[in-house]
VEXDREN-2710 file (C-alpha; in Angstrom, 1 decimal):
% VEXDREN-2710
k/r/px/py/pz
1/VAL/0.0/-0.1/0.0
2/GLN/1.3/3.5/-1.0
3/LEU/-0.3/6.5/0.9
4/GLN/-0.3/10.2/-0.3
5/ALA/-1.5/12.8/2.3
6/SER/-2.4/16.1/1.3
7/GLY/-4.4/19.2/2.3
8/GLY/-2.2/20.7/5.0
9/GLY/-1.4/24.4/5.1
10/LEU/-1.4/27.5/7.2
11/VAL/-4.6/28.4/9.2
12/GLN/-5.6/30.7/11.8
13/ALA/-6.5/29.4/15.2
14/GLY/-10.3/28.6/15.3
15/GLY/-10.2/27.6/11.7
16/SER/-10.6/24.2/9.8
17/LEU/-8.6/22.1/7.5
18/ARG/-9.5/18.9/5.7
19/LEU/-6.5/16.5/5.2
20/SER/-7.0/13.6/2.6
21/CYS/-4.8/10.5/2.2
22/ALA/-4.9/8.7/-1.0
23/ALA/-3.9/4.8/-1.0
24/SER/-3.0/2.7/-3.8
25/GLY/-3.7/-1.0/-3.7
26/ARG/-6.8/-3.2/-4.3
27/THR/-6.7/-4.3/-0.5
28/PHE/-7.4/-0.7/0.8
29/SER/-10.5/-1.5/2.4
30/SER/-9.1/-4.4/4.5
31/TYR/-6.8/-2.1/6.4
32/VAL/-7.2/-0.1/9.4
33/MET/-6.3/3.4/8.5
34/GLY/-5.0/6.2/11.1
35/TRP/-3.7/9.7/11.3
36/PHE/-0.5/10.5/13.4
37/ARG/1.2/13.7/13.8
38/GLN/4.6/15.0/15.0
39/ALA/5.6/18.4/16.2
40/PRO/9.3/19.4/16.2
41/GLY/11.0/17.9/19.0
42/LYS/8.1/15.7/20.1
43/GLU/7.3/12.1/19.5
44/ARG/4.9/11.0/17.1
45/GLU/1.5/11.2/18.4
46/PHE/-1.9/9.3/17.8
47/VAL/-4.6/11.5/16.2
48/ALA/-7.3/9.2/14.9
49/ALA/-7.9/5.8/13.3
50/ILE/-10.9/4.1/11.7
51/SER/-11.5/0.4/10.9
52/TRP/-12.0/-1.1/7.5
53/SER/-15.8/-0.6/7.7
54/GLY/-15.8/2.6/9.5
55/GLY/-17.8/1.1/12.3
56/SER/-14.8/1.4/14.8
57/ILE/-13.1/4.9/15.5
58/ARG/-10.8/6.1/18.0
59/TYR/-9.5/9.6/18.7
60/GLY/-6.7/11.0/20.7
61/ASP/-7.6/12.9/23.8
62/SER/-6.2/16.1/22.5
63/VAL/-8.5/16.1/19.3
64/LYS/-11.7/14.6/20.4
65/GLY/-14.7/16.5/19.8
66/ARG/-12.8/18.7/17.2
67/PHE/-11.6/16.4/14.6
68/THR/-13.3/13.7/12.5
69/ILE/-11.8/10.8/10.7
70/SER/-13.8/9.0/7.8
71/ARG/-12.8/6.9/4.8
72/ASP/-14.5/6.0/1.2
73/ASN/-13.3/2.7/0.5
74/ALA/-14.5/3.0/-3.2
75/LYS/-12.1/6.0/-3.7
76/ASN/-9.2/4.4/-1.5
77/MET/-9.2/7.6/0.5
78/VAL/-9.3/8.5/4.1
79/TYR/-9.9/12.1/5.4
80/LEU/-9.2/13.9/8.5
81/GLN/-11.7/17.1/9.1
82/MET/-9.9/19.4/11.6
83/ASN/-12.1/22.1/13.3
84/SER/-11.5/24.6/16.1
85/LEU/-7.7/24.4/15.2
86/LYS/-5.3/25.5/18.0
87/PRO/-1.7/26.4/17.7
88/GLU/-0.8/23.2/19.6
89/ASP/-2.2/21.3/16.5
90/THR/0.7/22.6/14.4
91/ALA/2.7/19.4/13.3
92/VAL/3.3/17.3/10.3
93/TYR/0.4/14.9/9.9
94/TYR/0.8/11.4/8.6
95/CYS/-1.5/8.8/7.4
96/ALA/-0.8/5.1/8.0
97/ALA/-2.4/1.8/7.1
98/GLY/-2.4/-1.1/9.5
99/ARG/-3.2/-4.8/8.8
100/GLY/-5.8/-6.2/11.2
101/ILE/-9.3/-5.5/12.3
102/ILE/-8.6/-3.9/15.7
103/VAL/-8.2/0.1/15.7
104/LEU/-4.8/0.5/17.6
105/MET/-3.3/3.8/18.6
106/LYS/0.6/2.9/18.6
107/PRO/2.8/3.9/15.5
108/GLU/4.4/0.3/15.4
109/ASN/0.8/-1.2/14.8
110/TYR/0.9/0.5/11.5
111/ASP/2.8/-1.0/8.3
112/TYR/2.5/1.8/5.8
113/TRP/3.1/5.4/6.1
114/GLY/2.7/8.4/3.8
115/GLN/5.1/11.2/3.4
116/GLY/3.3/13.7/5.7
117/THR/1.5/16.9/5.1
118/LEU/2.5/20.2/7.4
119/VAL/-0.3/21.8/9.2
120/THR/0.5/25.2/10.7
121/VAL/-2.0/27.1/13.2
122/SER/-1.2/30.5/13.8
123/SER/-2.4/32.1/17.1
END
């Protein structure tokens, strides 16, 4: 599976952005898809993940109520809608794909990674 994230940019605090991740491969629908982020000098942080069917979703505590993950298996796409953005959301955002059916929150649980897209939130 190859992943290509896009949609990052500069936004003011309180604004919104929608990240997209395009996946190649006919087995996309069988993967758990996740979003992680990494700010300078910090460890990679779990943001959100969604099961193959969309029936199981998990969010990191820092984004609950503000971010929404979704996927379109017909288009091999996964999305991250980010609302009420804060300066502390500034980071490079990565999409990832993991084998299996359980939605997990650790980077080591994911097998494929995209190149990342930078989100900068100004105060």
